[in-house]
N, C-alpha and C positions, 0 to 999 in steps of 0.2 A: 348090650345095655337094654334094660327094661323099656317097654313102650310107654311113652308119655304123650298125652293128647293135649292140644292147646285150642284156643278159640277157633282157629281155622278148620279144625277137625270136627267141630260140632255145629249143628244146625237147629236153631230154636223152632223152625217151621214144623218139626216133628211133633211139637207140643201144642200147636195152635188149636186143634180140635179136641184136646184132651182136658179133662178136669183132674187137677192134682189136689190131693187131700193130705194135709199135715196132721198127723196124730201125735199129740204132745206139743204143747206150746210153751216149753221151757226155754232155756238159753239157746240151744241149738234150733229148736222148732221155730221160735219167733224169728230168729235171724234168717233162717233158710226161707221161711214163708215171705218175709219182707223182700228178700233178694229176688225170689221167684216172681213176686208181684211186680217189682220194679223192672223185671225182664219181660213183662207183658205175658206171663204165664197165668192161666186161670187157676186160682188157689182158693180152697176152702179149708176150714179148720175143724177137726174133730177133737173135742175135749170134754172131760167131765166138768160138772158145775163147780168151779172153784175160782181162785184168783187168776189162773191162766186163761180161763174162759172169758172172764171180764176184761183181761188185757187184750185178748184177740178181738173182742167186740170194740174196745176202745181204739184199736189199731185199724178198725174199719173192715175186718174180715167177716165173711159169712160163716158163722159158727153154729155148730149143733153137736149133739151127742156123737160119740165115736162111731157107733153102728150106723146112724143115719148118714153122717158125712161120708163114711167109707162106701156106703151103698150107692152114693151119687158119683163116685170118682172112678177114673180109669187107672190112676196112679196113686198109690198110697205110701206115704213116708211114715215109717214106724220110728218115732223119735222119743218114745218113752224110755225110762230106765230099763236096762237089761233084765233086772230081777222081776219086774212086773210085766214085761212084754209078753211072755207066754200066756198069761191069764187074759190080758187085754186082747191078744190075737184070738184066743179060743172063744172068748165070750162075745166080742164085738166085731171082729173082722172076718174070721173064717166063715161064719154063716152067710155073709153077704158078698163074698168074692164071686166074681163072674169070670168066665174064660177070657183069656187075653188081658186081664188086669195085670198090673205090675206092682210088686211089693219092693220098696226101697228101704234098705237097712243102712244105718250109719255105723253099725258095729257088727262084726261077724259072729259074735258070741253065740247067739241062740240058734243060728243055722249050723255053725261048726259043731256044736254039741247035741244037735238033734232035739232041742227043746221046742222048736217050731218046725213043723214039717208041712210046707205049703203043697197044695195039689199040683200035679204036673202040667196043667193047662194054663198056668200063669207065668209071667216073667218074674224072676227073683234076682235082684241086683244089689250091689253094695256101692254106696257113695259115702266114704268115711273121711270127713275133713280132718286134717292134721292141724286143727286150730280150735281154740275154745269158742263158745257160742258168740260172745261179744266181738271176738276177733273176726269171725265169719262176716258179721255185719260191717264192722269198721273197715276191713280191708276191701270189701265190696264197694263201699262208698268212696274210699280213697282211690279206687281204680287199680289197686295193687293185686288183689285176689289172694288166694291161698291154695296150697296143694291138698289133694285128696287121694286116697287109695280107692280104686274102683274095680269092680269085678262083676261078671255075669255068671250066676250059679245055674239058672234055668232060662232058656231062650225059647219060650213057647211061640212067640210071635215072629221069630227070626229077625226081629228088629230091636232086640233088647239093648245091644251095644249102642245103636243110634240114639235110642231114648235116654240111655244112661249118660251119654256125652252131652245131649241137649240139656238134660237136667243139671249136669255138672257146670255147664256154661251158664245156665239160669241162676245158679247160686253164686257164681263168680269164681269157680275153681279152675276152669280151663285157662283163665288169665295167667295163672302161675304154673299150672300143670296138673292134669288128672293122670295118675300113675297106675298102670295095669297091675293088678294084684289078685288076691283070692280071699275068700272068707277065712280060711285057715291062717294065711299069712297075716292078715289084719288082726285077727284074734291073738296070734302069737306075739307080734311086736307090741300090741297095745297092753296086754296083760304083763308081758315081760318088763316093759318100761315101768309099770306100776309096782312090780314085785322085786326089783333088784335091790331096793333098800336105800334109795337116795335120801329120804328124810332121816333115817337112822344114821346114815353115814355123816351127814352134816351135823347132826346132834353130837355124834362121837367126836368130831373135830373140835366142836366147842367145848365138850367135856374135858378133853385132854389139855386144851389150852388153859382152862380154868384150873385144872390140877397143877399146871406148870406155873400158876401164879397170875395169869391174865384175868382181867375182869370178864364176866359174862357179856357185858355190853360190847367190849372191844372184840371179843370172839364172834358175836353175832353180827356186828357191823362188818367184820372182815368177810364173812361167808355169805351173808344174804341181806341183812337188815339195811345196809346203805343203798342198795339198788345197783351197785357196781356190777353185780353178776348179770343184771339185765342187759347192760351195754356189752358185756363180754359174750353173752348168748346171741345178741344181735350180730356181733362180729363172726361168731361161728356160722350163723345163717348166711350172712352176706359174703363172707370171704372164704370160710372153710375152717375146719377144726385146727389144722396145723398151719395153714397159710396166714392165720391171723396172729401168729406168734410175734412177728416183728412189731406189732403194736405195743408190745410189752418191753420192759427194760431187758438188757442182756442178762442181768442177774435173774430176773424172772424167767426168761427163756431157759436158762441153764437149770433152774430148779424144776420147771415143768417137764423138760425133756430128759434130763439126766438123773437128778437126785430122786425124783418121784417114781422112777421105774421100780417095778417089783423084781425080785430075784426070779430065776427060772422056776424054782420050786413054788414060790408064792404065786407066780403067774398061773401055773398049772392048777394049784389049789383053787384059785379064784375062778378059773375057767370051769373046773368041775362043779363048783357051786352054781355058776350061771347055767350050765348045761342041765343041772338037776331042775332048776326053775322051769326051763323050757320043756323038759320031759314031762313034768307034772302038769303043764298047760296042755301040751299036745296029746297026752294020753287020757285026758279027761279027769285026772285026779283032783285038780283044783276046782273044776266045775262041780264035781260031786261034793267036795268039802264045803264049798260056798252054798250049795243048795241045802245041805244038812244044817248049816249055820242059820240060814233063813228060816227053815222049818222049825228050828229049836228056839226061835225068838232072839237070835243074835247074842248068845251069852258070851262067847269068846270076844267078839267084836266090841261089845260094850265094856267088858272087863279091861281089855287092852286100851281102848279109847280113854277110859277113866284114869288108867295108870299114866298114859302119855300126857293127859291134861294136867296132872299133878307133878310132873317131872320138874326138877329145879330149873332147868334151862328154859322150859316153857313159862314158868312163873316169872323168871327174870325177864323174859321177852315181853310179857304183858306189862310189867312195870316200865320197861324202856319204851314200849309203844304208846303207853299212856302219856309219858313225858313228851314224846315226839308227836303227840296228837294224831296217831294212826288209827284208822278204823278197826274195830274188833268184830269178829264173827261170833262172839259169845252170845248165847241166848239170855 
């Protein structure tokens, strides 16, 4: 079984004489900064002058520009979006790095694909929470914690793992478990989960139900809009994917285990599709495609997004959510 580290494996004393800089004060950055501070870690924030800078000041952090903050730190968390991280690193962090500094990534993407190439005399590690930013904070405050994938890519100080475990404890992850991984593995599972097509699959389920005479409202409530799937997902987490089945009726169990099975041919076709997604991730094809999309001004992304926002199921969803007085993310 893979190595999993818990609170007893980590020692916050490794961080007592270190200054930790959080670069990027978004959902993850703010939550991790607050958790580290609550764990008595010395934390400063590096941010451009925007609303996140103002939020960091409001939260009582010592805030300055990215380059200035990074120059004062021993440990630098890079928590800006993957697509802007190489530029932030090249312009504001690389010039001020000192030997034995540590770079902490929450995503393996830029190291995996060589978009950031740190010098050999610093530690390079991964602490990748398997939790959204708000959950990182909420689960810390509740005492429950959250799991993370961790890895050491470069160990210049020969203490990189010890520092990584201490930082994982500081943000609350070793309470539930910090799981030994690698930058490539984290990148693979993260991108794969995003690319398997969950949103399109759920929309297809709703579409065929509407074709069969069901209302869009009934279809959406069945698959996601009621919130029942949240309780089911919690049971997956707490009990297990298959061990939670007795919570459902016998009819439901039969449908989930027997009727929903794919034929051998269908199963192999689906596995071929999934393997192709992984191949495109691991051989760098997706990274190249995404980089070209960014450089071109996001033409495909914007076109597909516009099409999805105009889809009949999405329009029916907006009407239902207005009646239910749900919050909207529309600008």
